[in-house]
LUMRO-166523 format. One record per residue (C-alpha): y, z, x; residue in three letters. Coordinates in nm, 2 decimals, always signed. Example, Ala and Ser with C-alpha at 12.3 -4.5 7.8 and 13.67 -1.06 7.14 Angstrom:
LUMRO-166523
<<-0.45, +0.78, +1.23>, ALA> <<-0.11, +0.71, +1.37>, SER> 
***
This chain:
LUMRO-166523
<<-1.68, -2.41, +1.49>, MET> <<-2.00, -2.31, +1.66>, LEU> <<-2.22, -2.61, +1.75>, ARG> <<-2.58, -2.59, +1.86>, SER> <<-2.71, -2.75, +2.17>, ARG> <<-3.05, -2.90, +2.19>, PRO> <<-3.30, -2.62, +2.26>, GLY> <<-3.06, -2.35, +2.12>, ASP> <<-3.26, -2.25, +1.82>, ALA> <<-3.11, -1.90, +1.82>, SER> <<-2.75, -2.00, +1.74>, LEU> <<-2.80, -1.98, +1.36>, GLU> <<-2.97, -1.64, +1.40>, SER> <<-2.67, -1.51, +1.61>, ARG> <<-2.43, -1.64, +1.34>, ARG> <<-2.60, -1.44, +1.06>, VAL> <<-2.49, -1.10, +1.18>, GLY> <<-2.14, -1.21, +1.27>, MET> <<-1.84, -1.10, +1.07>, VAL> <<-1.52, -1.29, +1.12>, ALA> <<-1.24, -1.07, +1.23>, ARG> <<-0.95, -1.08, +0.98>, VAL> <<-0.63, -0.91, +1.10>, ASN> <<-0.33, -0.80, +0.91>, ALA> <<-0.13, -1.09, +1.05>, ASP> <<-0.38, -1.34, +0.91>, ASP> <<-0.29, -1.26, +0.55>, ILE> <<+0.04, -1.37, +0.40>, ALA> <<+0.28, -1.11, +0.28>, VAL> <<+0.26, -1.06, -0.10>, ALA> <<+0.57, -1.01, -0.32>, HIS> <<+0.62, -0.92, -0.68>, THR> <<+0.62, -1.23, -0.90>, PRO> <<+0.94, -1.30, -1.10>, ALA> <<+0.93, -1.06, -1.40>, GLY> <<+0.65, -0.85, -1.25>, GLY> <<+0.28, -0.92, -1.27>, TYR> <<+0.23, -0.82, -1.63>, GLY> <<-0.04, -0.61, -1.79>, ALA> <<-0.32, -0.70, -1.55>, VAL> <<-0.32, -0.59, -1.19>, MET> <<-0.36, -0.89, -0.95>, PRO> <<-0.65, -0.92, -0.71>, GLN> <<-0.62, -0.71, -0.39>, PRO> <<-0.41, -0.86, -0.12>, VAL> <<-0.57, -0.71, +0.19>, LEU> <<-0.93, -0.72, +0.06>, ALA> <<-1.06, -0.94, +0.34>, GLY> <<-0.89, -0.76, +0.62>, CYS> <<-1.12, -0.57, +0.85>, ASN> <<-0.88, -0.47, +1.13>, GLU> <<-0.89, -0.09, +1.17>, PRO> <<-0.61, +0.14, +1.07>, LEU> <<-0.36, +0.22, +1.34>, VAL> <<-0.36, +0.57, +1.49>, ALA> <<-0.17, +0.82, +1.28>, GLY> <<-0.21, +0.63, +0.95>, ALA> <<-0.34, +0.84, +0.67>, PRO> <<-0.63, +0.66, +0.49>, ASP> <<-0.49, +0.63, +0.14>, MET> <<-0.70, +0.32, +0.04>, ARG> <<-0.81, +0.32, -0.32>, GLY> <<-0.71, +0.33, -0.68>, MET> <<-0.51, +0.65, -0.77>, TRP> <<-0.40, +0.81, -1.10>, ARG> <<-0.14, +1.08, -1.15>, VAL> <<-0.30, +1.41, -1.24>, SER> <<+0.02, +1.62, -1.24>, SER> <<+0.40, +1.57, -1.19>, VAL> <<+0.66, +1.83, -1.10>, GLU> <<+1.01, +1.71, -1.17>, TRP> <<+1.28, +1.85, -0.94>, SER> <<+1.51, +1.92, -1.24>, SER> <<+1.23, +2.14, -1.39>, GLY> <<+1.22, +1.92, -1.70>, HIS> <<+1.02, +1.60, -1.74>, ALA> <<+1.20, +1.31, -1.92>, PRO> <<+1.05, +1.22, -2.26>, HIS> <<+0.85, +1.01, -2.24>, PRO> <<+0.75, +1.09, -1.89>, ASP> <<+0.74, +0.76, -1.70>, PRO> <<+0.51, +0.89, -1.42>, ILE> <<+0.25, +1.08, -1.63>, ALA> <<+0.03, +0.77, -1.68>, ASP> <<+0.10, +0.61, -1.34>, HIS> <<-0.19, +0.43, -1.16>, VAL> <<-0.15, +0.26, -0.83>, GLU> <<-0.38, +0.07, -0.59>, ARG> <<-0.32, +0.13, -0.22>, ILE> <<-0.46, -0.12, +0.03>, GLU> <<-0.43, -0.07, +0.41>, GLN> <<-0.51, -0.28, +0.72>, CYS> <<-0.39, -0.19, +1.07>, ALA> <<-0.02, -0.08, +1.02>, ASP> <<+0.00, -0.27, +0.69>, ARG> <<+0.02, -0.10, +0.35>, VAL> <<+0.02, -0.28, +0.01>, CYS> <<+0.10, -0.07, -0.30>, ILE> <<+0.04, -0.24, -0.64>, THR> <<+0.15, -0.07, -0.96>, SER> <<+0.37, -0.09, -1.26>, SER> <<+0.42, -0.46, -1.23>, GLY> <<+0.52, -0.46, -0.86>, ILE> <<+0.36, -0.55, -0.53>, ILE> <<+0.51, -0.37, -0.23>, HIS> <<+0.35, -0.51, +0.09>, ASP> <<+0.48, -0.36, +0.41>, MET> <<+0.42, -0.29, +0.78>, ARG> <<+0.47, +0.07, +0.90>, ALA> <<+0.66, -0.04, +1.21>, ASP> <<+1.00, +0.11, +1.14>, GLY> <<+1.18, -0.23, +1.08>, THR> <<+1.37, -0.36, +0.78>, VAL> <<+1.22, -0.71, +0.83>, ASP> <<+0.86, -0.59, +0.80>, ASN> <<+0.93, -0.31, +0.54>, GLY> <<+0.94, -0.36, +0.17>, VAL> <<+1.17, -0.65, +0.08>, ASN> <<+1.10, -0.69, -0.29>, ASP> <<+1.22, -0.55, -0.62>, VAL> <<+1.23, -0.19, -0.76>, ALA> <<+0.98, -0.11, -1.03>, ALA> <<+1.24, +0.08, -1.23>, ALA> <<+1.49, -0.20, -1.28>, ASN> <<+1.38, -0.51, -1.09>, GLY> <<+1.68, -0.49, -0.85>, GLN> <<+1.62, -0.62, -0.49>, PRO> <<+1.53, -0.34, -0.24>, ILE> <<+1.48, -0.32, +0.13>, SER> <<+1.28, -0.02, +0.25>, VAL> <<+1.18, +0.08, +0.61>, VAL> <<+0.82, +0.21, +0.64>, CYS> <<+0.66, +0.43, +0.91>, THR> <<+0.37, +0.67, +0.96>, PHE> <<+0.49, +1.00, +1.08>, GLU> <<+0.26, +1.29, +1.14>, ASP> <<+0.00, +1.14, +0.91>, GLY> <<+0.26, +1.08, +0.63>, VAL> <<+0.35, +0.74, +0.48>, HIS> <<+0.73, +0.74, +0.49>, MET> <<+0.96, +0.51, +0.30>, LEU> <<+1.34, +0.51, +0.36>, ARG> <<+1.54, +0.28, +0.13>, PRO> <<+1.81, +0.09, +0.32>, VAL> <<+2.16, +0.20, +0.22>, GLY> <<+2.04, +0.54, +0.08>, MET> <<+2.08, +0.79, +0.37>, PRO> <<+1.87, +1.10, +0.33>, GLY> <<+1.64, +0.95, +0.06>, ILE> <<+1.27, +0.94, +0.14>, GLU> <<+0.96, +0.85, -0.05>, VAL> <<+0.65, +0.99, +0.10>, THR> <<+0.27, +0.98, +0.04>, ARG> <<+0.04, +1.22, +0.22>, ARG> <<-0.31, +1.34, +0.17>, LEU> <<-0.40, +1.70, +0.10>, GLU> <<-0.77, +1.70, +0.10>, GLY> <<-0.88, +1.45, -0.17>, ASP> <<-0.54, +1.45, -0.34>, THR> <<-0.26, +1.21, -0.27>, LEU> <<+0.08, +1.38, -0.29>, VAL> <<+0.36, +1.14, -0.37>, TRP> <<+0.72, +1.27, -0.34>, THR> <<+0.98, +1.04, -0.47>, TYR> <<+1.31, +1.14, -0.31>, GLY> <<+1.49, +1.41, -0.50>, PRO> <<+1.33, +1.32, -0.83>, MET> <<+0.97, +1.44, -0.85>, PHE> <<+0.64, +1.52, -0.67>, THR> <<+0.32, +1.38, -0.82>, ALA> <<-0.03, +1.47, -0.73>, ARG> <<-0.28, +1.18, -0.77>, LEU> <<-0.66, +1.17, -0.79>, GLU> <<-0.86, +0.89, -0.65>, ARG> <<-1.04, +0.70, -0.93>, ILE> <<-1.19, +0.42, -0.72>, ALA> 
***
């Protein structure tokens, strides 16, 4: 705590313009609550973090909505589970938190299993472990035990391109 000394009338004025540095490490890792978070998206996890993004990290922060989906099979399932997908992406330093469809996937893009996604899958609620990295400006996710499978997010101009392994590629527009 800053304490003023006698004759130090400027302490309060120096404090006014100060912003406390909140780093990614200062915020507890979030996990999906049992049964998912329900119909209302929870409050942002990294909202108070003001540590800059690491070099090579694409700035994907914001709320995104799918604008188109191309299924690898050439045929969308009916009903299409991705067509109405909305996700919030938060970032701070090498940390990424993706909140959508009842899940919260909070991870560090440091290439380790321990700091990757250790949560549940949106599709079936089964436990998952996923390694996360940034590679050439692309957010890469590699599920443990699934060699060759990658989930990627990359920016093409103002569009977020989300490729989900061998299943689909979705294009998302920023809505906030």
